[in-house]
N, C-alpha and C positions, 0 to 999 in steps of 0.2 A: 683456513685461509682460503683466499679466493685471489689468485693473481692473473688468470687468464680464463676468459669465456669465449663462445662461439657463436655467431649468430648467423642462421641460413635466411634467405628470402622467402620463407614460407609464407602461406596465406594469413597466418596470424601476425608474424612479425614484419612482414612488407609495410602494413599502413605506418607503423611507428617510426620505422626508418624514412620513409617518403615524407612523412610529417616534419620529422627533425631537418632533414635535407631541403626542404623548400623555404625554411626560415631565414629572414635576412640576417639573424645573428650567425648563421652557419657561414654565411659567405664572409662576414666579417672576420669571425674567426679563423678561417682559412687564409684570408689576406694578412692579417695582423701577426698570427701566430704562425703562420707558415706550416699547418697541419692539415693532414687529409682527413677528410670526413670518412670514416670506415662504415660503410653500408654493409658489409658483410665479411665472414670470414673471422679468424682469430683475433679477438680484442686483447691488447696488451696494456700494461700501466702507460700513461701519457697519451693513449690515443684518444680521437674525438669520436664519440658514438651517441647514439640515440637513447635519452633517458626521460621516464616519465615523472611528471611533477606537477604541482598545483600551478595554474596561471594566476596572471594578476586579477582575473575576474573570478578567482577561486575554483574554476572549472579544470578538470584534467586536461592536460598538454603535454606535448611531446617536445623536448629541447635538445641541441646539440650540447654535450658536456664532455669536458676533460677528466680522464680518469686519473685521480690522485690529488690530494691538497699538498700545499707547501706550507709546511710548519716551521718556523723559525727553529734554528737548533737542530734539525734534521736534514740530513744531506741527499734525501731521495724523496719522492714523492709517497705519500700515505695512501696506499689504496685500501686499507682494510681498518676497520674500527671494532673493538670488542662491544657487544651489544651489552654486556653486563655492566660496563663501567662508562659507555659513552656519556650519560646523562651527568656524569660527575667530572669529566675531563674538559679542562680549558678550551681544548682546540675542537670539541664536539657539542658540548652543552647546549649552545644556542640552536644548533643544526639539529639536534635530536629534539628539541622542544618545538621547532618551528619550520624547519627545511628538510622534509624527508622525501625521498624519492624511490622509484622502481627502476631497475635496469633488466629490461626484457632481452632475453637470451634463449638460444635453443638448448644449450648445456653449459656447465662450467668444467674446467679441468682440474685436477688435483693429483699431485705425485704422491706414490706411497713412501712414507717414511718408516725407514727400517731402522732398528737400533742394533748397533755393534755390542759384541761384549764389553767393549771398552767404554760404553757409553755413549760413543758418538753416533751419530744420526746420518744416515746415506740415504740418498734419493734413489727410489726404485721405479717401477712402473708408472706410466702416465695413464690415468682414468677419464674418460668423458662420463658426466654425472648429471642426470635429471630427476625430477620427481616420477614416482613410479606412474605409469600408464600417461604419461604427460608429454607434449611434445614442445612446451614452452617453460622456461624456468624464469620465475620473477624474483630477482634478487632484490632485497631491501637495502637501502643506503641512505646516506645523507648526502647534502649538497650544499656549496656555500658559493659567494662570489668572489673572485680573484681579480687582479688588475695586471695587465702586462701591456706597455707601450700605449697607454692611454684607453685600452679596450677593458671594460668590465666585462668578464665571461664566466659562466657556471662551471665549477668542478665537482666532482663526487667521489666518494667513498663507499666501499660495500661492507656492511656489517657482518659480523661473523658470530657463532655461538658454539657450544659444545656439540659434537657429531651425536647423530643417531647410532645406534647398535652397529648397524652394516658399516658405516662411514668410519667408525672408530677404529676398525681394523686397520685402515691406512693412514687415517691422520687424526690429531686431537681436536681440529677446529673445522668448521664448515660455515657457507655462507648461511644467512637467514634467507629462506625462500618461503614467500608467501603465496597462498591460493590467489587465483585471479580475483575473486570476489571481494578479497580484503584490501584490492589496490586503492579502491576510492578512499576508504577510511584511512589507510597509512598516510597518504599525501596530504591529507587535509591538515592545515597548520595549527588547528586547534585540537586534533585527535588524541587520545590517549595512547601513546606508542608502547608503553609496556603492556597494555593489555592485548595490543593488537600482535605482538611479539609471540604472544602465548598459542597463536593460531600457526607459528611456523611448522612447516612440512618437514618431516625428518626420514620418510620412507622412500628412499631413492633406488634407482636402477643405476648400475654403472658399468661400463664395458672397457676393455683395454683399448687405448687410443692407439690406431695404427697410421703410419704416413700416408699423407694425401697427395 
């Protein structure tokens, strides 16, 4: 799963954040939705943050997007989608085919899931996780356009997959994380997402998260 990630205004991430912050859409979303644009820090579901996607001219661009789809019959924002079934799910199929995005982050958070003798699962230690020898984590996602109070605005969800060997010790899912050189292909509307997913990174570094 992926329900929290962190953005530091590093030299690599600052251009994405600043590009999204400068857009007229960001000002509209702040005004109409009453949301603050999260330039840095811990990003949570329903927050507005910088996301990379294909612009109308077909070139890579950065947009402010809200984290979480609103899906009929589900009483909470849907912040993750399984990569194995997204192409077949009514809620995600169109976006899997045409609306793919990248969420730039420093790292993401995961909580250790500990199975008790009675089968119940309790939450353990919180970890900060990023690709080995990397300073940026490129989370693969989907996006779509929703409408509220007359404003059409983009929302995103993060794709998840089965974890690599290291992460499987703490959780049974992990986000789909792509190498930087796969971003351009991933966001192209006419790309083959199934092929690109095969490039997902699984070798991760993880450290115990401490209070800031």
